[in-house]
TORKOL-4160 file (C-alpha; in steps of 0.2 Angstrom, whole numbers, padded with zeros to 4 digits, m for minus):
388
<pt num="1" X="0000" Y="0000" Z="0000"/>
<pt num="2" X="0014" Y="0012" Z="0005"/>
<pt num="3" X="0022" Y="0009" Z="m0012"/>
<pt num="4" X="0007" Y="0015" Z="m0022"/>
<pt num="5" X="0004" Y="0030" Z="m0011"/>
<pt num="6" X="0022" Y="0036" Z="m0013"/>
<pt num="7" X="0022" Y="0033" Z="m0032"/>
<pt num="8" X="0005" Y="0043" Z="m0034"/>
<pt num="9" X="0013" Y="0057" Z="m0023"/>
<pt num="10" X="0027" Y="0057" Z="m0036"/>
<pt num="11" X="0016" Y="0056" Z="m0051"/>
<pt num="12" X="0006" Y="0071" Z="m0044"/>
<pt num="13" X="0023" Y="0081" Z="m0041"/>
<pt num="14" X="0027" Y="0077" Z="m0059"/>
<pt num="15" X="0012" Y="0085" Z="m0066"/>
<pt num="16" X="0010" Y="0100" Z="m0054"/>
<pt num="17" X="0028" Y="0106" Z="m0052"/>
<pt num="18" X="0026" Y="0117" Z="m0066"/>
<pt num="19" X="0041" Y="0130" Z="m0068"/>
<pt num="20" X="0035" Y="0135" Z="m0086"/>
<pt num="21" X="0017" Y="0141" Z="m0082"/>
<pt num="22" X="0022" Y="0158" Z="m0076"/>
<pt num="23" X="0032" Y="0162" Z="m0091"/>
<pt num="24" X="0026" Y="0152" Z="m0105"/>
<pt num="25" X="0018" Y="0167" Z="m0114"/>
<pt num="26" X="0035" Y="0176" Z="m0114"/>
<pt num="27" X="0043" Y="0160" Z="m0122"/>
<pt num="28" X="0030" Y="0160" Z="m0136"/>
<pt num="29" X="0033" Y="0178" Z="m0139"/>
<pt num="30" X="0051" Y="0175" Z="m0141"/>
<pt num="31" X="0048" Y="0162" Z="m0154"/>
<pt num="32" X="0037" Y="0174" Z="m0164"/>
<pt num="33" X="0020" Y="0169" Z="m0158"/>
<pt num="34" X="0006" Y="0182" Z="m0156"/>
<pt num="35" X="m0008" Y="0179" Z="m0142"/>
<pt num="36" X="m0019" Y="0172" Z="m0155"/>
<pt num="37" X="m0006" Y="0158" Z="m0159"/>
<pt num="38" X="m0004" Y="0155" Z="m0140"/>
<pt num="39" X="m0024" Y="0153" Z="m0138"/>
<pt num="40" X="m0024" Y="0141" Z="m0153"/>
<pt num="41" X="m0011" Y="0130" Z="m0145"/>
<pt num="42" X="m0021" Y="0130" Z="m0129"/>
<pt num="43" X="m0037" Y="0127" Z="m0140"/>
<pt num="44" X="m0027" Y="0112" Z="m0147"/>
<pt num="45" X="m0023" Y="0106" Z="m0130"/>
<pt num="46" X="m0041" Y="0107" Z="m0125"/>
<pt num="47" X="m0047" Y="0097" Z="m0140"/>
<pt num="48" X="m0035" Y="0084" Z="m0136"/>
<pt num="49" X="m0041" Y="0083" Z="m0118"/>
<pt num="50" X="m0059" Y="0084" Z="m0123"/>
<pt num="51" X="m0058" Y="0069" Z="m0135"/>
<pt num="52" X="m0052" Y="0058" Z="m0121"/>
<pt num="53" X="m0061" Y="0067" Z="m0106"/>
<pt num="54" X="m0076" Y="0056" Z="m0105"/>
<pt num="55" X="m0069" Y="0038" Z="m0111"/>
<pt num="56" X="m0053" Y="0040" Z="m0101"/>
<pt num="57" X="m0061" Y="0034" Z="m0085"/>
<pt num="58" X="m0068" Y="0019" Z="m0093"/>
<pt num="59" X="m0051" Y="0015" Z="m0101"/>
<pt num="60" X="m0043" Y="0015" Z="m0084"/>
<pt num="61" X="m0056" Y="0002" Z="m0078"/>
<pt num="62" X="m0055" Y="m0010" Z="m0092"/>
<pt num="63" X="m0037" Y="m0008" Z="m0097"/>
<pt num="64" X="m0029" Y="m0005" Z="m0080"/>
<pt num="65" X="m0025" Y="0010" Z="m0069"/>
<pt num="66" X="m0007" Y="0006" Z="m0070"/>
<pt num="67" X="m0006" Y="0005" Z="m0088"/>
<pt num="68" X="m0017" Y="0021" Z="m0091"/>
<pt num="69" X="m0006" Y="0031" Z="m0078"/>
<pt num="70" X="0010" Y="0025" Z="m0087"/>
<pt num="71" X="0004" Y="0030" Z="m0104"/>
<pt num="72" X="m0001" Y="0046" Z="m0098"/>
<pt num="73" X="0015" Y="0050" Z="m0089"/>
<pt num="74" X="0026" Y="0044" Z="m0105"/>
<pt num="75" X="0015" Y="0057" Z="m0116"/>
<pt num="76" X="0016" Y="0071" Z="m0103"/>
<pt num="77" X="0035" Y="0069" Z="m0103"/>
<pt num="78" X="0036" Y="0068" Z="m0122"/>
<pt num="79" X="0026" Y="0084" Z="m0124"/>
<pt num="80" X="0039" Y="0094" Z="m0112"/>
<pt num="81" X="0054" Y="0085" Z="m0121"/>
<pt num="82" X="0048" Y="0092" Z="m0138"/>
<pt num="83" X="0046" Y="0109" Z="m0130"/>
<pt num="84" X="0064" Y="0108" Z="m0123"/>
<pt num="85" X="0071" Y="0108" Z="m0140"/>
<pt num="86" X="0058" Y="0114" Z="m0153"/>
<pt num="87" X="0056" Y="0132" Z="m0159"/>
<pt num="88" X="0042" Y="0130" Z="m0172"/>
<pt num="89" X="0023" Y="0132" Z="m0172"/>
<pt num="90" X="0021" Y="0114" Z="m0178"/>
<pt num="91" X="0032" Y="0106" Z="m0165"/>
<pt num="92" X="0023" Y="0116" Z="m0151"/>
<pt num="93" X="0006" Y="0108" Z="m0159"/>
<pt num="94" X="0012" Y="0091" Z="m0157"/>
<pt num="95" X="0018" Y="0095" Z="m0139"/>
<pt num="96" X="0001" Y="0101" Z="m0134"/>
<pt num="97" X="m0008" Y="0086" Z="m0141"/>
<pt num="98" X="0004" Y="0075" Z="m0131"/>
<pt num="99" X="0002" Y="0085" Z="m0115"/>
<pt num="100" X="m0017" Y="0086" Z="m0117"/>
<pt num="101" X="m0019" Y="0067" Z="m0120"/>
<pt num="102" X="m0007" Y="0063" Z="m0106"/>
<pt num="103" X="m0015" Y="0074" Z="m0093"/>
<pt num="104" X="m0032" Y="0067" Z="m0096"/>
<pt num="105" X="m0026" Y="0049" Z="m0096"/>
<pt num="106" X="m0018" Y="0053" Z="m0078"/>
<pt num="107" X="m0033" Y="0062" Z="m0072"/>
<pt num="108" X="m0046" Y="0051" Z="m0064"/>
<pt num="109" X="m0035" Y="0035" Z="m0065"/>
<pt num="110" X="m0024" Y="0041" Z="m0051"/>
<pt num="111" X="m0039" Y="0044" Z="m0039"/>
<pt num="112" X="m0047" Y="0027" Z="m0044"/>
<pt num="113" X="m0031" Y="0018" Z="m0040"/>
<pt num="114" X="m0029" Y="0027" Z="m0024"/>
<pt num="115" X="m0046" Y="0021" Z="m0018"/>
<pt num="116" X="m0044" Y="0004" Z="m0024"/>
<pt num="117" X="m0027" Y="0003" Z="m0015"/>
<pt num="118" X="m0036" Y="0008" Z="0002"/>
<pt num="119" X="m0050" Y="m0004" Z="m0002"/>
<pt num="120" X="m0038" Y="m0018" Z="m0005"/>
<pt num="121" X="m0030" Y="m0015" Z="0012"/>
<pt num="122" X="m0047" Y="m0012" Z="0021"/>
<pt num="123" X="m0042" Y="0006" Z="0024"/>
<pt num="124" X="m0056" Y="0015" Z="0014"/>
<pt num="125" X="m0058" Y="0027" Z="0029"/>
<pt num="126" X="m0041" Y="0034" Z="0025"/>
<pt num="127" X="m0045" Y="0038" Z="0007"/>
<pt num="128" X="m0049" Y="0056" Z="0010"/>
<pt num="129" X="m0034" Y="0059" Z="0021"/>
<pt num="130" X="m0022" Y="0052" Z="0007"/>
<pt num="131" X="m0033" Y="0062" Z="m0006"/>
<pt num="132" X="m0031" Y="0077" Z="0003"/>
<pt num="133" X="m0011" Y="0075" Z="0005"/>
<pt num="134" X="m0009" Y="0072" Z="m0014"/>
<pt num="135" X="m0020" Y="0088" Z="m0017"/>
<pt num="136" X="m0009" Y="0098" Z="m0004"/>
<pt num="137" X="0007" Y="0091" Z="m0013"/>
<pt num="138" X="0000" Y="0098" Z="m0030"/>
<pt num="139" X="m0004" Y="0115" Z="m0022"/>
<pt num="140" X="0012" Y="0118" Z="m0014"/>
<pt num="141" X="0022" Y="0110" Z="m0029"/>
<pt num="142" X="0014" Y="0123" Z="m0040"/>
<pt num="143" X="0017" Y="0138" Z="m0028"/>
<pt num="144" X="0036" Y="0133" Z="m0026"/>
<pt num="145" X="0038" Y="0130" Z="m0045"/>
<pt num="146" X="0030" Y="0147" Z="m0049"/>
<pt num="147" X="0043" Y="0156" Z="m0040"/>
<pt num="148" X="0057" Y="0145" Z="m0047"/>
<pt num="149" X="0051" Y="0147" Z="m0065"/>
<pt num="150" X="0051" Y="0166" Z="m0064"/>
<pt num="151" X="0069" Y="0165" Z="m0057"/>
<pt num="152" X="0075" Y="0153" Z="m0070"/>
<pt num="153" X="0068" Y="0163" Z="m0084"/>
<pt num="154" X="0079" Y="0178" Z="m0079"/>
<pt num="155" X="0094" Y="0167" Z="m0086"/>
<pt num="156" X="0085" Y="0159" Z="m0101"/>
<pt num="157" X="0066" Y="0156" Z="m0106"/>
<pt num="158" X="0072" Y="0139" Z="m0113"/>
<pt num="159" X="0079" Y="0134" Z="m0096"/>
<pt num="160" X="0063" Y="0131" Z="m0087"/>
<pt num="161" X="0057" Y="0119" Z="m0101"/>
<pt num="162" X="0073" Y="0108" Z="m0099"/>
<pt num="163" X="0069" Y="0108" Z="m0080"/>
<pt num="164" X="0051" Y="0103" Z="m0083"/>
<pt num="165" X="0056" Y="0089" Z="m0095"/>
<pt num="166" X="0066" Y="0081" Z="m0080"/>
<pt num="167" X="0052" Y="0084" Z="m0068"/>
<pt num="168" X="0039" Y="0076" Z="m0080"/>
<pt num="169" X="0050" Y="0061" Z="m0082"/>
<pt num="170" X="0049" Y="0057" Z="m0063"/>
<pt num="171" X="0031" Y="0052" Z="m0066"/>
<pt num="172" X="0037" Y="0037" Z="m0078"/>
<pt num="173" X="0047" Y="0027" Z="m0065"/>
<pt num="174" X="0034" Y="0031" Z="m0052"/>
<pt num="175" X="0020" Y="0024" Z="m0063"/>
<pt num="176" X="0031" Y="0008" Z="m0067"/>
<pt num="177" X="0033" Y="0006" Z="m0048"/>
<pt num="178" X="0013" Y="0005" Z="m0046"/>
<pt num="179" X="0006" Y="m0011" Z="m0041"/>
<pt num="180" X="m0011" Y="m0014" Z="m0050"/>
<pt num="181" X="m0026" Y="m0018" Z="m0039"/>
<pt num="182" X="m0039" Y="m0031" Z="m0047"/>
<pt num="183" X="m0056" Y="m0024" Z="m0048"/>
<pt num="184" X="m0073" Y="m0031" Z="m0054"/>
<pt num="185" X="m0083" Y="m0019" Z="m0066"/>
<pt num="186" X="m0101" Y="m0021" Z="m0067"/>
<pt num="187" X="m0102" Y="m0012" Z="m0085"/>
<pt num="188" X="m0107" Y="m0023" Z="m0099"/>
<pt num="189" X="m0107" Y="m0011" Z="m0113"/>
<pt num="190" X="m0096" Y="0004" Z="m0110"/>
<pt num="191" X="m0102" Y="0014" Z="m0125"/>
<pt num="192" X="m0121" Y="0012" Z="m0121"/>
<pt num="193" X="m0117" Y="0016" Z="m0103"/>
<pt num="194" X="m0108" Y="0032" Z="m0106"/>
<pt num="195" X="m0122" Y="0037" Z="m0119"/>
<pt num="196" X="m0135" Y="0033" Z="m0105"/>
<pt num="197" X="m0126" Y="0044" Z="m0092"/>
<pt num="198" X="m0123" Y="0059" Z="m0105"/>
<pt num="199" X="m0142" Y="0058" Z="m0109"/>
<pt num="200" X="m0147" Y="0058" Z="m0092"/>
<pt num="201" X="m0135" Y="0072" Z="m0087"/>
<pt num="202" X="m0139" Y="0084" Z="m0102"/>
<pt num="203" X="m0157" Y="0079" Z="m0107"/>
<pt num="204" X="m0167" Y="0069" Z="m0094"/>
<pt num="205" X="m0162" Y="0078" Z="m0078"/>
<pt num="206" X="m0165" Y="0096" Z="m0083"/>
<pt num="207" X="m0158" Y="0104" Z="m0066"/>
<pt num="208" X="m0142" Y="0093" Z="m0068"/>
<pt num="209" X="m0140" Y="0099" Z="m0086"/>
<pt num="210" X="m0142" Y="0117" Z="m0081"/>
<pt num="211" X="m0130" Y="0116" Z="m0067"/>
<pt num="212" X="m0117" Y="0107" Z="m0078"/>
<pt num="213" X="m0118" Y="0120" Z="m0092"/>
<pt num="214" X="m0117" Y="0134" Z="m0080"/>
<pt num="215" X="m0102" Y="0127" Z="m0071"/>
<pt num="216" X="m0094" Y="0124" Z="m0087"/>
<pt num="217" X="m0096" Y="0142" Z="m0093"/>
<pt num="218" X="m0089" Y="0148" Z="m0077"/>
<pt num="219" X="m0075" Y="0136" Z="m0078"/>
<pt num="220" X="m0071" Y="0141" Z="m0095"/>
<pt num="221" X="m0071" Y="0159" Z="m0089"/>
<pt num="222" X="m0058" Y="0155" Z="m0075"/>
<pt num="223" X="m0047" Y="0146" Z="m0087"/>
<pt num="224" X="m0046" Y="0160" Z="m0100"/>
<pt num="225" X="m0042" Y="0173" Z="m0088"/>
<pt num="226" X="m0028" Y="0161" Z="m0081"/>
<pt num="227" X="m0021" Y="0163" Z="m0099"/>
<pt num="228" X="m0024" Y="0181" Z="m0099"/>
<pt num="229" X="m0013" Y="0185" Z="m0084"/>
<pt num="230" X="0003" Y="0184" Z="m0092"/>
<pt num="231" X="m0002" Y="0196" Z="m0107"/>
<pt num="232" X="m0009" Y="0208" Z="m0094"/>
<pt num="233" X="0008" Y="0207" Z="m0085"/>
<pt num="234" X="0017" Y="0209" Z="m0102"/>
<pt num="235" X="0006" Y="0225" Z="m0105"/>
<pt num="236" X="0012" Y="0232" Z="m0088"/>
<pt num="237" X="0030" Y="0228" Z="m0092"/>
<pt num="238" X="0032" Y="0218" Z="m0076"/>
<pt num="239" X="0050" Y="0212" Z="m0073"/>
<pt num="240" X="0052" Y="0194" Z="m0078"/>
<pt num="241" X="0057" Y="0189" Z="m0060"/>
<pt num="242" X="0040" Y="0194" Z="m0053"/>
<pt num="243" X="0030" Y="0183" Z="m0065"/>
<pt num="244" X="0033" Y="0168" Z="m0054"/>
<pt num="245" X="0029" Y="0177" Z="m0038"/>
<pt num="246" X="0012" Y="0185" Z="m0044"/>
<pt num="247" X="0007" Y="0168" Z="m0052"/>
<pt num="248" X="0011" Y="0159" Z="m0035"/>
<pt num="249" X="0002" Y="0172" Z="m0025"/>
<pt num="250" X="m0014" Y="0171" Z="m0036"/>
<pt num="251" X="m0015" Y="0152" Z="m0035"/>
<pt num="252" X="m0012" Y="0153" Z="m0016"/>
<pt num="253" X="m0027" Y="0166" Z="m0016"/>
<pt num="254" X="m0038" Y="0153" Z="m0025"/>
<pt num="255" X="m0032" Y="0139" Z="m0012"/>
<pt num="256" X="m0037" Y="0151" Z="0004"/>
<pt num="257" X="m0054" Y="0156" Z="m0004"/>
<pt num="258" X="m0058" Y="0138" Z="m0008"/>
<pt num="259" X="m0055" Y="0134" Z="0011"/>
<pt num="260" X="m0069" Y="0146" Z="0015"/>
<pt num="261" X="m0080" Y="0142" Z="0000"/>
<pt num="262" X="m0093" Y="0132" Z="0011"/>
<pt num="263" X="m0096" Y="0145" Z="0024"/>
<pt num="264" X="m0098" Y="0158" Z="0011"/>
<pt num="265" X="m0110" Y="0147" Z="0001"/>
<pt num="266" X="m0119" Y="0144" Z="0017"/>
<pt num="267" X="m0121" Y="0163" Z="0022"/>
<pt num="268" X="m0127" Y="0168" Z="0004"/>
<pt num="269" X="m0137" Y="0153" Z="m0001"/>
<pt num="270" X="m0138" Y="0144" Z="m0017"/>
<pt num="271" X="m0147" Y="0157" Z="m0028"/>
<pt num="272" X="m0137" Y="0172" Z="m0022"/>
<pt num="273" X="m0121" Y="0163" Z="m0023"/>
<pt num="274" X="m0123" Y="0158" Z="m0041"/>
<pt num="275" X="m0128" Y="0176" Z="m0045"/>
<pt num="276" X="m0113" Y="0183" Z="m0037"/>
<pt num="277" X="m0101" Y="0171" Z="m0045"/>
<pt num="278" X="m0107" Y="0177" Z="m0062"/>
<pt num="279" X="m0107" Y="0195" Z="m0058"/>
<pt num="280" X="m0089" Y="0195" Z="m0050"/>
<pt num="281" X="m0082" Y="0184" Z="m0064"/>
<pt num="282" X="m0090" Y="0194" Z="m0078"/>
<pt num="283" X="m0087" Y="0211" Z="m0069"/>
<pt num="284" X="m0069" Y="0206" Z="m0066"/>
<pt num="285" X="m0066" Y="0205" Z="m0085"/>
<pt num="286" X="m0075" Y="0222" Z="m0088"/>
<pt num="287" X="m0066" Y="0231" Z="m0074"/>
<pt num="288" X="m0050" Y="0223" Z="m0079"/>
<pt num="289" X="m0052" Y="0229" Z="m0097"/>
<pt num="290" X="m0054" Y="0248" Z="m0092"/>
<pt num="291" X="m0040" Y="0247" Z="m0079"/>
<pt num="292" X="m0024" Y="0240" Z="m0088"/>
<pt num="293" X="m0013" Y="0248" Z="m0076"/>
<pt num="294" X="m0005" Y="0242" Z="m0060"/>
<pt num="295" X="m0023" Y="0242" Z="m0052"/>
<pt num="296" X="m0026" Y="0227" Z="m0063"/>
<pt num="297" X="m0016" Y="0217" Z="m0050"/>
<pt num="298" X="m0029" Y="0220" Z="m0037"/>
<pt num="299" X="m0043" Y="0216" Z="m0049"/>
<pt num="300" X="m0035" Y="0199" Z="m0053"/>
<pt num="301" X="m0033" Y="0195" Z="m0035"/>
<pt num="302" X="m0052" Y="0198" Z="m0032"/>
<pt num="303" X="m0056" Y="0188" Z="m0048"/>
<pt num="304" X="m0045" Y="0174" Z="m0041"/>
<pt num="305" X="m0054" Y="0175" Z="m0024"/>
<pt num="306" X="m0071" Y="0170" Z="m0034"/>
<pt num="307" X="m0062" Y="0158" Z="m0044"/>
<pt num="308" X="m0058" Y="0149" Z="m0028"/>
<pt num="309" X="m0076" Y="0150" Z="m0022"/>
<pt num="310" X="m0083" Y="0144" Z="m0039"/>
<pt num="311" X="m0074" Y="0128" Z="m0042"/>
<pt num="312" X="m0079" Y="0119" Z="m0025"/>
<pt num="313" X="m0097" Y="0127" Z="m0024"/>
<pt num="314" X="m0102" Y="0123" Z="m0042"/>
<pt num="315" X="m0095" Y="0105" Z="m0042"/>
<pt num="316" X="m0103" Y="0103" Z="m0025"/>
<pt num="317" X="m0120" Y="0108" Z="m0032"/>
<pt num="318" X="m0117" Y="0095" Z="m0047"/>
<pt num="319" X="m0112" Y="0082" Z="m0034"/>
<pt num="320" X="m0128" Y="0084" Z="m0024"/>
<pt num="321" X="m0138" Y="0080" Z="m0039"/>
<pt num="322" X="m0129" Y="0065" Z="m0045"/>
<pt num="323" X="m0130" Y="0046" Z="m0041"/>
<pt num="324" X="m0113" Y="0040" Z="m0034"/>
<pt num="325" X="m0112" Y="0026" Z="m0047"/>
<pt num="326" X="m0111" Y="0039" Z="m0062"/>
<pt num="327" X="m0103" Y="0053" Z="m0052"/>
<pt num="328" X="m0086" Y="0052" Z="m0060"/>
<pt num="329" X="m0093" Y="0052" Z="m0078"/>
<pt num="330" X="m0104" Y="0067" Z="m0074"/>
<pt num="331" X="m0090" Y="0077" Z="m0068"/>
<pt num="332" X="m0080" Y="0072" Z="m0084"/>
<pt num="333" X="m0095" Y="0080" Z="m0093"/>
<pt num="334" X="m0092" Y="0096" Z="m0084"/>
<pt num="335" X="m0073" Y="0096" Z="m0088"/>
<pt num="336" X="m0078" Y="0091" Z="m0107"/>
<pt num="337" X="m0090" Y="0107" Z="m0107"/>
<pt num="338" X="m0076" Y="0118" Z="m0099"/>
<pt num="339" X="m0062" Y="0112" Z="m0113"/>
<pt num="340" X="m0075" Y="0112" Z="m0127"/>
<pt num="341" X="m0080" Y="0131" Z="m0123"/>
<pt num="342" X="m0063" Y="0136" Z="m0121"/>
<pt num="343" X="m0057" Y="0128" Z="m0137"/>
<pt num="344" X="m0071" Y="0137" Z="m0146"/>
<pt num="345" X="m0068" Y="0155" Z="m0139"/>
<pt num="346" X="m0049" Y="0156" Z="m0135"/>
<pt num="347" X="m0043" Y="0158" Z="m0153"/>
<pt num="348" X="m0055" Y="0173" Z="m0155"/>
<pt num="349" X="m0048" Y="0181" Z="m0139"/>
<pt num="350" X="m0030" Y="0180" Z="m0146"/>
<pt num="351" X="m0035" Y="0186" Z="m0163"/>
<pt num="352" X="m0044" Y="0201" Z="m0156"/>
<pt num="353" X="m0029" Y="0205" Z="m0145"/>
<pt num="354" X="m0016" Y="0204" Z="m0160"/>
<pt num="355" X="m0028" Y="0214" Z="m0172"/>
<pt num="356" X="m0036" Y="0227" Z="m0160"/>
<pt num="357" X="m0030" Y="0227" Z="m0142"/>
<pt num="358" X="m0029" Y="0218" Z="m0126"/>
<pt num="359" X="m0044" Y="0228" Z="m0119"/>
<pt num="360" X="m0055" Y="0222" Z="m0134"/>
<pt num="361" X="m0051" Y="0205" Z="m0131"/>
<pt num="362" X="m0055" Y="0205" Z="m0112"/>
<pt num="363" X="m0071" Y="0214" Z="m0116"/>
<pt num="364" X="m0076" Y="0200" Z="m0130"/>
<pt num="365" X="m0072" Y="0187" Z="m0116"/>
<pt num="366" X="m0084" Y="0196" Z="m0104"/>
<pt num="367" X="m0098" Y="0196" Z="m0117"/>
<pt num="368" X="m0094" Y="0177" Z="m0122"/>
<pt num="369" X="m0096" Y="0172" Z="m0104"/>
<pt num="370" X="m0111" Y="0183" Z="m0098"/>
<pt num="371" X="m0123" Y="0178" Z="m0113"/>
<pt num="372" X="m0122" Y="0159" Z="m0110"/>
<pt num="373" X="m0120" Y="0161" Z="m0091"/>
<pt num="374" X="m0134" Y="0171" Z="m0089"/>
<pt num="375" X="m0145" Y="0160" Z="m0100"/>
<pt num="376" X="m0141" Y="0145" Z="m0090"/>
<pt num="377" X="m0142" Y="0154" Z="m0073"/>
<pt num="378" X="m0160" Y="0160" Z="m0079"/>
<pt num="379" X="m0165" Y="0142" Z="m0084"/>
<pt num="380" X="m0159" Y="0135" Z="m0067"/>
<pt num="381" X="m0170" Y="0148" Z="m0057"/>
<pt num="382" X="m0185" Y="0145" Z="m0068"/>
<pt num="383" X="m0184" Y="0126" Z="m0067"/>
<pt num="384" X="m0182" Y="0128" Z="m0048"/>
<pt num="385" X="m0197" Y="0139" Z="m0047"/>
<pt num="386" X="m0207" Y="0127" Z="m0057"/>
<pt num="387" X="m0203" Y="0112" Z="m0045"/>
<pt num="388" X="m0207" Y="0123" Z="m0030"/>
């Protein structure tokens, strides 16, 4: 059991200790890419992730958690290995496909193997304790890596990618060290089962559908802002060494806000909390667009506070409406919506920035989020009123 736990810790570390994230847009710019190209690359990543998002969980069930994790770690390492030496757009495209596929193959399979391991040793009651430690390792790794990445980039924008490839490689021997736990699956026809759950989530259960779609819109909004942070810092001519520090503080802000999300939700209630999330997320975009000065940093921190509230609260609402036997697949559908929406809108965000201005791109993002967000929030409220 201890062997699997340590290996899963190392796999988490290899994924989350990202020294390239705070400076990756600077890296792209150094290689002649505009923001449109950056968002196209991230759109390709999302498409690769979307393709495997829903079936990846079942693949881990029938093919094996260990095999799925090993393949995911190999693909993840391959993506960063390409980034370590490549300098052309096509190579970056291939790297993003490998990274998106690898990330999705690992997601879900790691938690499933962790639970199977605790169940094998009759210690299911300790599952949440181990899951919490793994999540904590990921958050602290991301925080430390953010500062380190900014410092490394002062010497060379390529150096963080060499370091990242080494870090990603750690996941491969860790996955090889895993011990597979035999499980029994009750699914007879995976395709029909997946289709059944999708139909139930997006057609049959209206309340669940509106919550998934609303959560997906907000998730896409926070993901888009994460990729706009660096262009904002570049617009402000922020010193490179500060990128990692700011990135780290923003992500720590998310973590702290998430800790208080349950209390905040309890205070405001479901309807008002949903409304506040939409208003502050969209409002954050609008206010940022008209304040591209150093005041933008304060706006970003407020935005990230609501990002910290939104993720656990909206996922919690979905969990409350979902049967346990389909919960993982339903949450995968939510992730699918997030990635699909981001893939659809992000190239336009980059194109508007390159053709017009960063302000125009941010305002477009606000509109692209406000319209579907308002629609699904309205449908939620109307359905709840109909049932009451």
